[in-house]
C-alpha positions as a Markdown table, in Angstrom:
| # | Residue | x | y | z |
|---|---|---|---|---|
| 1 | Met | 100.3 | 89.2 | 72.4 |
| 2 | Arg | 103.5 | 89.4 | 70.4 |
| 3 | Ala | 106.8 | 88.5 | 71.9 |
| 4 | Val | 109.9 | 89.8 | 70.1 |
| 5 | Leu | 112.2 | 87.0 | 69.0 |
| 6 | Pro | 116.0 | 87.4 | 68.8 |
| 7 | Lys | 116.9 | 89.4 | 65.6 |
| 8 | Ser | 120.0 | 90.8 | 64.0 |
| 9 | Pro | 121.8 | 93.4 | 66.2 |
| 10 | Thr | 121.4 | 95.9 | 63.3 |
| 11 | Val | 117.6 | 95.9 | 63.6 |
| 12 | Ser | 116.0 | 98.7 | 65.5 |
| 13 | Asp | 112.4 | 99.8 | 66.0 |
| 14 | His | 110.8 | 103.0 | 67.1 |
| 15 | Phe | 107.8 | 103.2 | 69.5 |
| 16 | Asp | 106.0 | 106.2 | 70.7 |
| 17 | Ile | 106.1 | 104.8 | 74.3 |
| 18 | Val | 108.3 | 102.1 | 75.8 |
| 19 | Ile | 107.3 | 100.8 | 79.2 |
| 20 | Leu | 110.1 | 99.1 | 81.1 |
| 21 | Gly | 108.6 | 96.6 | 83.6 |
| 22 | Gly | 105.7 | 94.3 | 83.1 |
| 23 | Gly | 104.5 | 94.0 | 86.7 |
| 24 | Leu | 101.1 | 95.3 | 87.9 |
| 25 | Asn | 101.8 | 99.0 | 87.1 |
| 26 | Gly | 103.6 | 98.6 | 83.8 |
| 27 | Ala | 101.1 | 96.0 | 82.5 |
| 28 | Ala | 98.1 | 98.1 | 83.6 |
| 29 | Leu | 99.4 | 101.2 | 81.9 |
| 30 | Ala | 100.1 | 99.3 | 78.7 |
| 31 | Ser | 96.5 | 98.0 | 78.9 |
| 32 | Ala | 95.1 | 101.4 | 79.5 |
| 33 | Leu | 97.0 | 102.7 | 76.4 |
| 34 | Lys | 96.3 | 99.8 | 74.1 |
| 35 | Asn | 93.5 | 101.4 | 72.2 |
| 36 | Gly | 95.0 | 104.8 | 72.0 |
| 37 | Pro | 96.9 | 106.7 | 69.3 |
| 38 | His | 100.4 | 105.6 | 70.4 |
| 39 | Ser | 102.5 | 102.5 | 69.5 |
| 40 | Ile | 103.6 | 100.8 | 72.8 |
| 41 | Ala | 106.4 | 98.4 | 73.7 |
| 42 | Leu | 106.3 | 96.6 | 77.0 |
| 43 | Val | 109.8 | 95.4 | 77.9 |
| 44 | Glu | 109.7 | 92.6 | 80.4 |
| 45 | Pro | 112.0 | 89.5 | 80.3 |
| 46 | His | 110.0 | 87.5 | 82.8 |
| 47 | Pro | 106.3 | 87.0 | 81.7 |
| 48 | Pro | 103.9 | 86.1 | 84.5 |
| 49 | Ser | 103.4 | 82.4 | 85.1 |
| 50 | Pro | 100.0 | 80.9 | 84.4 |
| 51 | Pro | 97.8 | 80.9 | 87.5 |
| 52 | Gly | 98.5 | 77.9 | 89.7 |
| 53 | Ala | 96.2 | 75.2 | 90.8 |
| 54 | Glu | 93.0 | 76.1 | 92.7 |
| 55 | Ala | 94.6 | 74.9 | 96.0 |
| 56 | Thr | 97.7 | 77.1 | 95.6 |
| 57 | Trp | 97.8 | 80.7 | 96.8 |
| 58 | Asp | 100.2 | 83.5 | 96.0 |
| 59 | Ser | 102.1 | 84.9 | 99.0 |
| 60 | Arg | 102.0 | 88.3 | 97.4 |
| 61 | Ile | 98.5 | 89.6 | 98.3 |
| 62 | Tyr | 97.4 | 93.2 | 97.9 |
| 63 | Ala | 94.5 | 95.4 | 98.9 |
| 64 | Tyr | 92.9 | 97.2 | 96.0 |
| 65 | Ser | 90.8 | 100.3 | 96.4 |
| 66 | Pro | 87.3 | 100.3 | 94.9 |
| 67 | Gly | 88.3 | 103.1 | 92.5 |
| 68 | Asn | 91.2 | 101.0 | 91.2 |
| 69 | Val | 89.1 | 97.9 | 90.9 |
| 70 | Glu | 86.6 | 99.8 | 88.8 |
| 71 | Trp | 89.5 | 100.9 | 86.6 |
| 72 | Leu | 90.8 | 97.4 | 86.3 |
| 73 | Gln | 87.3 | 96.2 | 85.4 |
| 74 | Ser | 87.2 | 98.8 | 82.6 |
| 75 | Leu | 90.5 | 97.3 | 81.3 |
| 76 | Gly | 89.0 | 93.8 | 81.3 |
| 77 | Ala | 91.6 | 92.6 | 83.9 |
| 78 | Trp | 89.3 | 92.0 | 87.0 |
| 79 | Arg | 88.1 | 88.7 | 85.8 |
| 80 | Asp | 88.5 | 86.1 | 88.6 |
| 81 | Pro | 86.0 | 87.1 | 91.4 |
| 82 | Val | 86.2 | 83.7 | 92.9 |
| 83 | Arg | 89.8 | 84.5 | 93.9 |
| 84 | Ala | 89.1 | 88.0 | 95.2 |
| 85 | Gln | 87.6 | 89.0 | 98.6 |
| 86 | Ala | 85.7 | 92.1 | 99.3 |
| 87 | Val | 86.5 | 93.9 | 102.6 |
| 88 | Tyr | 83.4 | 95.2 | 104.3 |
| 89 | Ala | 85.0 | 96.3 | 107.6 |
| 90 | Met | 88.4 | 97.1 | 109.1 |
| 91 | Lys | 89.1 | 96.8 | 112.8 |
| 92 | Ile | 92.2 | 98.6 | 114.1 |
| 93 | His | 93.5 | 97.9 | 117.6 |
| 94 | Gly | 96.0 | 100.2 | 119.4 |
| 95 | Asp | 98.4 | 98.9 | 121.9 |
| 96 | Ala | 96.1 | 99.5 | 124.8 |
| 97 | Ser | 92.4 | 100.4 | 124.8 |
| 98 | Gly | 92.4 | 102.3 | 121.5 |
| 99 | Arg | 90.1 | 101.1 | 118.8 |
| 100 | Leu | 89.2 | 102.3 | 115.4 |
| 101 | Ser | 86.7 | 100.7 | 113.1 |
| 102 | Phe | 85.8 | 101.4 | 109.5 |
| 103 | Asp | 82.5 | 100.1 | 108.0 |
| 104 | Ala | 81.5 | 100.2 | 104.4 |
| 105 | Ile | 77.8 | 100.5 | 105.2 |
| 106 | Asp | 78.3 | 103.4 | 107.6 |
| 107 | Ala | 80.3 | 105.2 | 104.9 |
| 108 | Gly | 77.7 | 104.6 | 102.2 |
| 109 | Leu | 80.0 | 102.2 | 100.3 |
| 110 | Ser | 79.5 | 98.7 | 99.0 |
| 111 | Glu | 83.0 | 97.7 | 100.2 |
| 112 | Leu | 86.1 | 99.3 | 101.6 |
| 113 | Ala | 88.6 | 97.4 | 99.4 |
| 114 | Trp | 89.2 | 94.1 | 97.5 |
| 115 | Ile | 92.0 | 91.6 | 98.4 |
| 116 | Ala | 93.5 | 89.6 | 95.5 |
| 117 | Glu | 96.7 | 87.8 | 94.5 |
| 118 | Asn | 99.5 | 89.7 | 92.6 |
| 119 | Gly | 100.2 | 86.8 | 90.2 |
| 120 | Arg | 96.7 | 86.3 | 89.0 |
| 121 | Leu | 96.0 | 90.0 | 88.4 |
| 122 | Gln | 99.3 | 90.4 | 86.5 |
| 123 | Ser | 98.5 | 87.4 | 84.3 |
| 124 | Ala | 95.0 | 88.9 | 83.6 |
| 125 | Leu | 96.5 | 92.2 | 82.7 |
| 126 | Trp | 98.9 | 90.5 | 80.2 |
| 127 | Gln | 96.0 | 88.7 | 78.7 |
| 128 | Thr | 94.3 | 92.0 | 77.9 |
| 129 | Leu | 97.3 | 92.8 | 75.7 |
| 130 | Ala | 97.0 | 89.7 | 73.6 |
| 131 | Gly | 96.4 | 90.5 | 69.9 |
| 132 | Gln | 96.5 | 94.2 | 70.4 |
| 133 | Pro | 98.1 | 95.7 | 67.2 |
| 134 | Asn | 99.4 | 98.8 | 69.1 |
| 135 | Val | 101.3 | 96.8 | 71.7 |
| 136 | Arg | 104.4 | 94.7 | 71.4 |
| 137 | Ile | 105.8 | 92.6 | 74.2 |
| 138 | Ile | 109.6 | 92.4 | 74.3 |
| 139 | Gln | 110.8 | 89.5 | 76.4 |
| 140 | Ala | 114.5 | 90.6 | 76.7 |
| 141 | Pro | 116.4 | 92.4 | 79.4 |
| 142 | Ala | 117.4 | 96.0 | 78.9 |
| 143 | Ser | 121.2 | 96.5 | 78.9 |
| 144 | Ala | 121.8 | 100.2 | 78.4 |
| 145 | Val | 120.2 | 103.5 | 77.4 |
| 146 | Thr | 121.6 | 106.1 | 75.0 |
| 147 | Trp | 120.1 | 109.4 | 76.2 |
| 148 | Asp | 119.0 | 112.0 | 73.6 |
| 149 | Ala | 119.6 | 115.5 | 75.0 |
| 150 | Gly | 117.4 | 117.2 | 72.5 |
| 151 | Thr | 114.2 | 119.2 | 73.3 |
| 152 | Asn | 112.0 | 116.4 | 71.9 |
| 153 | Pro | 114.3 | 113.5 | 72.6 |
| 154 | Arg | 114.2 | 110.0 | 71.2 |
| 155 | His | 116.0 | 107.9 | 73.8 |
| 156 | Arg | 117.4 | 104.6 | 72.6 |
| 157 | Leu | 117.0 | 101.5 | 74.8 |
| 158 | His | 119.6 | 98.7 | 74.1 |
| 159 | Leu | 118.5 | 95.1 | 74.8 |
| 160 | Ala | 120.6 | 92.2 | 75.9 |
| 161 | Asn | 119.8 | 90.3 | 72.7 |
| 162 | Gly | 121.6 | 92.9 | 70.7 |
| 163 | Asp | 118.5 | 94.8 | 69.5 |
| 164 | Ser | 117.7 | 98.4 | 70.2 |
| 165 | Ile | 114.6 | 100.4 | 70.2 |
| 166 | Thr | 113.9 | 104.2 | 70.4 |
| 167 | Ala | 111.0 | 105.9 | 72.1 |
| 168 | Asp | 109.5 | 109.4 | 72.4 |
| 169 | Leu | 108.7 | 108.4 | 76.0 |
| 170 | Leu | 110.5 | 105.9 | 78.2 |
| 171 | Ile | 108.5 | 104.8 | 81.3 |
| 172 | Gly | 110.2 | 103.3 | 84.3 |
| 173 | Ala | 107.7 | 100.8 | 85.9 |
| 174 | Asp | 110.5 | 98.5 | 87.1 |
| 175 | Gly | 110.0 | 98.6 | 90.8 |
| 176 | Ala | 111.7 | 100.0 | 93.9 |
| 177 | Gln | 115.2 | 99.0 | 92.7 |
| 178 | Ser | 114.5 | 100.6 | 89.3 |
| 179 | Trp | 117.2 | 100.0 | 86.7 |
| 180 | Leu | 115.9 | 102.8 | 84.5 |
| 181 | Arg | 116.1 | 105.3 | 87.4 |
| 182 | Thr | 119.7 | 104.3 | 88.0 |
| 183 | Gln | 120.6 | 104.6 | 84.3 |
| 184 | Ala | 119.1 | 108.1 | 84.3 |
| 185 | Gly | 121.2 | 109.1 | 87.3 |
| 186 | Ile | 118.2 | 110.0 | 89.3 |
| 187 | Gly | 118.8 | 109.8 | 93.1 |
| 188 | Phe | 116.2 | 109.2 | 95.8 |
| 189 | Asp | 115.5 | 110.0 | 99.4 |
| 190 | Glu | 115.2 | 107.0 | 101.6 |
| 191 | Glu | 114.1 | 106.2 | 105.1 |
| 192 | Asp | 114.8 | 102.7 | 106.4 |
| 193 | Tyr | 112.0 | 101.8 | 108.8 |
| 194 | Lys | 114.3 | 99.0 | 110.1 |
| 195 | His | 111.4 | 96.6 | 109.8 |
| 196 | Ile | 110.8 | 93.5 | 107.7 |
| 197 | Gly | 107.3 | 92.7 | 106.4 |
| 198 | Val | 106.7 | 89.0 | 107.0 |
| 199 | Val | 103.9 | 87.5 | 104.9 |
| 200 | Ala | 102.1 | 84.2 | 104.9 |
| 201 | Asn | 98.6 | 82.8 | 104.2 |
| 202 | Phe | 96.5 | 80.9 | 106.7 |
| 203 | Glu | 93.2 | 79.0 | 106.9 |
| 204 | Thr | 91.1 | 80.2 | 109.8 |
| 205 | Glu | 88.9 | 78.3 | 112.3 |
| 206 | Lys | 86.3 | 81.0 | 112.4 |
| 207 | Pro | 84.8 | 83.0 | 109.4 |
| 208 | His | 86.3 | 86.5 | 108.9 |
| 209 | Arg | 83.0 | 87.8 | 107.2 |
| 210 | Gly | 85.0 | 90.1 | 105.0 |
| 211 | Ser | 86.7 | 91.9 | 107.9 |
| 212 | Ala | 90.3 | 93.0 | 107.9 |
| 213 | Phe | 92.2 | 93.4 | 111.2 |
| 214 | Gln | 95.2 | 95.4 | 112.3 |
| 215 | Trp | 97.1 | 95.5 | 115.6 |
| 216 | Phe | 99.7 | 98.1 | 116.5 |
| 217 | Arg | 102.1 | 96.2 | 118.8 |
| 218 | Ala | 105.3 | 96.8 | 120.6 |
| 219 | Asp | 107.1 | 94.6 | 118.1 |
| 220 | Gly | 105.5 | 96.3 | 115.0 |
| 221 | Val | 102.2 | 96.1 | 113.1 |
| 222 | Leu | 100.2 | 92.9 | 112.4 |
| 223 | Ala | 97.5 | 92.7 | 109.8 |
| 224 | Tyr | 95.1 | 90.1 | 108.7 |
| 225 | Leu | 93.7 | 90.6 | 105.2 |
| 226 | Pro | 90.6 | 88.4 | 104.3 |
| 227 | Leu | 90.8 | 86.0 | 101.4 |
| 228 | Pro | 88.0 | 83.9 | 99.9 |
| 229 | Gly | 86.7 | 81.2 | 102.1 |
| 230 | Asn | 88.1 | 80.9 | 105.6 |
| 231 | Arg | 91.5 | 82.2 | 104.7 |
| 232 | Ile | 93.6 | 85.2 | 105.4 |
| 233 | Ser | 96.9 | 86.8 | 104.4 |
| 234 | Met | 99.1 | 87.9 | 107.2 |
| 235 | Val | 101.5 | 90.9 | 107.0 |
| 236 | Trp | 103.6 | 91.3 | 110.1 |
| 237 | Ser | 105.9 | 94.4 | 110.1 |
| 238 | Thr | 108.5 | 93.7 | 112.7 |
| 239 | Pro | 112.3 | 94.3 | 113.5 |
| 240 | Pro | 114.7 | 92.1 | 111.4 |
| 241 | Glu | 115.6 | 89.8 | 114.3 |
| 242 | His | 112.0 | 89.0 | 115.1 |
| 243 | Ala | 111.3 | 88.6 | 111.3 |
| 244 | Ala | 114.1 | 86.1 | 110.9 |
| 245 | Glu | 112.8 | 84.2 | 113.9 |
| 246 | Leu | 109.2 | 84.1 | 112.4 |
| 247 | Gln | 110.5 | 83.0 | 108.9 |
| 248 | Ala | 112.5 | 80.1 | 110.5 |
| 249 | Leu | 109.6 | 78.7 | 112.4 |
| 250 | Pro | 107.9 | 75.4 | 111.3 |
| 251 | Pro | 104.4 | 76.0 | 109.9 |
| 252 | Gly | 102.6 | 74.9 | 113.0 |
| 253 | Glu | 104.6 | 77.2 | 115.3 |
| 254 | Leu | 104.2 | 80.1 | 113.0 |
| 255 | Ala | 100.4 | 79.6 | 112.9 |
| 256 | Arg | 100.4 | 79.4 | 116.8 |
| 257 | Arg | 102.4 | 82.7 | 117.0 |
| 258 | Ala | 100.1 | 84.4 | 114.4 |
| 259 | Thr | 97.0 | 83.2 | 116.3 |
| 260 | Glu | 98.3 | 84.5 | 119.6 |
| 261 | Ala | 99.4 | 87.8 | 118.2 |
| 262 | Gly | 95.9 | 88.3 | 116.7 |
| 263 | Lys | 94.2 | 87.6 | 120.1 |
| 264 | Gly | 92.6 | 84.5 | 118.6 |
| 265 | Val | 90.0 | 86.7 | 116.8 |
| 266 | Leu | 89.6 | 84.1 | 114.0 |
| 267 | Gly | 90.3 | 81.1 | 116.1 |
| 268 | His | 93.2 | 78.8 | 115.4 |
| 269 | Leu | 95.1 | 79.4 | 112.2 |
| 270 | Arg | 96.7 | 76.8 | 109.9 |
| 271 | Cys | 99.6 | 77.9 | 107.6 |
| 272 | Ile | 99.0 | 77.3 | 103.9 |
| 273 | Thr | 102.0 | 79.1 | 102.4 |
| 274 | Pro | 105.6 | 79.5 | 103.5 |
| 275 | Ala | 106.5 | 82.7 | 105.2 |
| 276 | Ala | 108.5 | 85.3 | 103.2 |
| 277 | Gly | 109.9 | 88.7 | 104.1 |
| 278 | Phe | 110.7 | 92.0 | 102.5 |
| 279 | Pro | 112.4 | 95.1 | 103.9 |
| 280 | Leu | 110.3 | 98.2 | 104.5 |
| 281 | Lys | 111.6 | 101.5 | 103.3 |
| 282 | Arg | 110.1 | 104.8 | 102.3 |
| 283 | Arg | 111.6 | 106.1 | 99.0 |
| 284 | Arg | 111.0 | 109.1 | 96.8 |
| 285 | Ala | 112.9 | 109.7 | 93.6 |
| 286 | His | 114.3 | 113.2 | 93.3 |
| 287 | Glu | 112.8 | 113.5 | 89.8 |
| 288 | Trp | 109.7 | 111.8 | 88.4 |
| 289 | Val | 109.8 | 113.3 | 85.0 |
| 290 | Arg | 112.3 | 114.5 | 82.4 |
| 291 | Pro | 111.9 | 115.2 | 78.7 |
| 292 | Gly | 111.0 | 111.8 | 77.3 |
| 293 | Leu | 111.1 | 110.0 | 80.7 |
| 294 | Val | 108.7 | 109.3 | 83.5 |
| 295 | Leu | 109.0 | 107.0 | 86.6 |
| 296 | Ile | 105.8 | 105.5 | 88.0 |
| 297 | Gly | 104.8 | 103.2 | 91.0 |
| 298 | Asp | 107.6 | 102.0 | 93.2 |
| 299 | Ala | 110.2 | 103.3 | 90.8 |
| 300 | Ala | 109.1 | 106.8 | 91.8 |
| 301 | His | 107.9 | 106.2 | 95.4 |
| 302 | Thr | 107.3 | 103.6 | 98.1 |
| 303 | Val | 105.3 | 103.8 | 101.4 |
| 304 | His | 105.0 | 101.8 | 104.6 |
| 305 | Pro | 102.5 | 99.0 | 104.0 |
| 306 | Leu | 100.5 | 99.6 | 107.2 |
| 307 | Ala | 97.8 | 101.4 | 105.2 |
| 308 | Gly | 97.9 | 98.9 | 102.3 |
| 309 | Gln | 98.3 | 101.8 | 99.8 |
| 310 | Gly | 101.5 | 101.1 | 97.9 |
| 311 | Val | 99.9 | 99.3 | 94.9 |
| 312 | Asn | 97.0 | 101.8 | 94.9 |
| 313 | Leu | 99.3 | 104.8 | 94.6 |
| 314 | Gly | 101.0 | 103.1 | 91.7 |
| 315 | Phe | 97.7 | 102.4 | 90.0 |
| 316 | Arg | 96.7 | 106.0 | 90.4 |
| 317 | Asp | 100.0 | 106.9 | 88.7 |
| 318 | Ser | 99.1 | 104.7 | 85.8 |
| 319 | Arg | 95.5 | 105.9 | 85.6 |
| 320 | Leu | 96.4 | 109.6 | 85.5 |
| 321 | Leu | 99.3 | 109.1 | 83.1 |
| 322 | Ala | 97.1 | 107.1 | 80.7 |
| 323 | Glu | 94.6 | 110.0 | 80.9 |
| 324 | Val | 97.3 | 112.6 | 80.2 |
| 325 | Leu | 98.7 | 110.6 | 77.2 |
| 326 | Ala | 95.3 | 109.7 | 75.7 |
| 327 | Ser | 95.0 | 113.0 | 73.7 |
| 328 | Gly | 97.8 | 112.0 | 71.4 |
| 329 | Gly | 100.7 | 114.3 | 70.3 |
| 330 | Asn | 104.3 | 113.8 | 71.5 |
| 331 | Pro | 104.0 | 111.7 | 74.7 |
| 332 | Gly | 107.5 | 112.7 | 75.9 |
| 333 | Glu | 106.8 | 116.5 | 75.9 |
| 334 | Ile | 108.0 | 117.8 | 79.2 |
| 335 | Gly | 105.0 | 120.2 | 79.7 |
| 336 | Arg | 102.4 | 117.4 | 79.9 |
| 337 | Leu | 104.7 | 115.2 | 82.0 |
| 338 | Ser | 105.4 | 118.0 | 84.5 |
| 339 | Ala | 101.6 | 118.6 | 84.8 |
| 340 | Tyr | 101.2 | 114.9 | 85.4 |
| 341 | Ala | 103.8 | 114.9 | 88.2 |
| 342 | Ala | 102.4 | 118.0 | 89.9 |
| 343 | Arg | 99.0 | 116.3 | 90.1 |
| 344 | Arg | 100.4 | 113.1 | 91.6 |
| 345 | Met | 102.8 | 114.6 | 94.1 |
| 346 | Glu | 100.2 | 115.7 | 96.7 |
| 347 | Asp | 98.6 | 112.3 | 96.8 |
| 348 | Val | 101.9 | 110.5 | 97.3 |
| 349 | Ala | 103.3 | 113.1 | 99.8 |
| 350 | Ser | 100.1 | 112.8 | 101.9 |
| 351 | Met | 100.2 | 109.0 | 102.0 |
| 352 | Gln | 104.0 | 108.9 | 102.8 |
| 353 | Phe | 103.5 | 111.5 | 105.6 |
| 354 | Thr | 100.5 | 109.6 | 107.0 |
| 355 | Thr | 102.0 | 106.2 | 107.0 |
| 356 | Gly | 105.4 | 107.4 | 108.2 |
| 357 | Ser | 103.8 | 109.4 | 111.0 |
| 358 | Leu | 101.7 | 106.5 | 112.2 |
| 359 | Lys | 104.8 | 104.2 | 112.2 |
| 360 | Lys | 106.7 | 106.7 | 114.3 |
| 361 | Leu | 103.8 | 107.4 | 116.6 |
| 362 | Phe | 103.4 | 103.7 | 117.5 |
| 363 | Ala | 107.1 | 103.2 | 117.8 |
| 364 | Arg | 107.3 | 105.5 | 120.8 |
| 365 | Glu | 106.7 | 103.7 | 124.1 |
| 366 | Asp | 106.5 | 106.5 | 126.7 |
| 367 | Ser | 103.3 | 106.5 | 128.7 |
| 368 | Leu | 102.0 | 109.9 | 127.6 |
| 369 | Thr | 102.3 | 109.0 | 123.9 |
| 370 | Arg | 100.7 | 105.6 | 124.5 |
| 371 | Ala | 97.8 | 107.3 | 126.2 |
| 372 | Met | 97.4 | 110.0 | 123.6 |
| 373 | Arg | 97.5 | 107.7 | 120.6 |
| 374 | Asn | 94.9 | 105.3 | 122.0 |
| 375 | Trp | 92.7 | 108.2 | 123.1 |
| 376 | Gly | 92.9 | 109.7 | 119.6 |
| 377 | Met | 92.0 | 106.4 | 118.0 |
| 378 | Ser | 88.9 | 106.0 | 120.2 |
| 379 | Leu | 87.9 | 109.6 | 119.6 |
| 380 | Ala | 88.1 | 109.3 | 115.8 |
| 381 | Asn | 86.1 | 106.1 | 116.1 |
| 382 | Gln | 83.3 | 107.9 | 118.0 |
| 383 | Ile | 83.0 | 111.0 | 115.8 |
| 384 | Gln | 81.1 | 109.7 | 112.7 |
| 385 | Pro | 82.1 | 112.5 | 110.3 |
| 386 | Val | 85.8 | 112.0 | 111.1 |
| 387 | Asn | 85.5 | 108.3 | 110.7 |
| 388 | Gln | 83.6 | 108.6 | 107.4 |
| 389 | Ala | 86.2 | 111.1 | 106.0 |
| 390 | Leu | 89.0 | 108.7 | 106.9 |
| 391 | Thr | 87.2 | 105.8 | 105.2 |
| 392 | Arg | 86.5 | 107.7 | 102.0 |
| 393 | His | 90.1 | 108.9 | 101.7 |
| 394 | Ala | 91.2 | 105.3 | 101.6 |
| 395 | Val | 88.9 | 104.0 | 98.8 |
| 396 | Leu | 89.9 | 106.3 | 95.9 |
């Protein structure tokens, strides 16, 4: 893996594709393209830290669909099964008697999802880029873009170390606060859910047996995601005031609150990582593609985390874009980029609508809505074809 060292400001390089952002989506896309016909630059000033000691756990835990795990395996990045946990069942509780359960066996699947740490997967993805002649890692911040208005543009990315590089295709994989999106003057629609996602990891008194749990509560949505051993990752989507209260609690009291909110389903919990919080917003960029430019992952769209699909949507962006670019030719040609965006929009729109609707449905507290939503959950749980269809949609 080659890092670009500081050079003279007069030096410039051209790459077919420049990916801005070396997180999960950017690194995965670079890995998927590494053996292709294009020269790749991955611009990321902050490389992932080496995995921590065995006893330490990353507070950023994600659920990965089986389809995405299979893709990551093909890239050589899914290499630490001891730190990943398969999810065999998911048990969802309404705010009254409503229940909805998904089971891998009933749906004819080996598992519903995998749970793993962000940091370890990012590090593994970077390792797949080591020694690749088509890929250069540039560990310098971007500072400006000179946009080429031509039909087949070569945009110029200026770096903070004084260097600059040109690209037939600039890819923004730089997250929800995308710098590249801002530089391109691309606006976005935003819906603030007025909730904070509070995350922390716990040891459990009882084994989870590969089950994930979710509760729709008056104060938000609580989820337990299973980790290897008797451990879970908690995600509690709740109003800012309650989130601040939870984050300020000492570990013992936070564990007691999380145990109580989860009905003691896994016995007493013991906190093993500090609580952290992040604001929950739905965003969609007004444009995903332009000649020589594409936004992927959170730079293009974000969803509510209650379905655990944000990172999966981003990986599906990377999977399809890698497929579209694999044939060679000019990677920035607007026709192929527009075809890519059209194929991705339905998936993203469907997930944003579903998660947003569920959030709004469970935010309403009138008695009729409460009765109908709990009845609907129970009905879907009892009708096997409906249950199986919902399960299969989530594991792409």
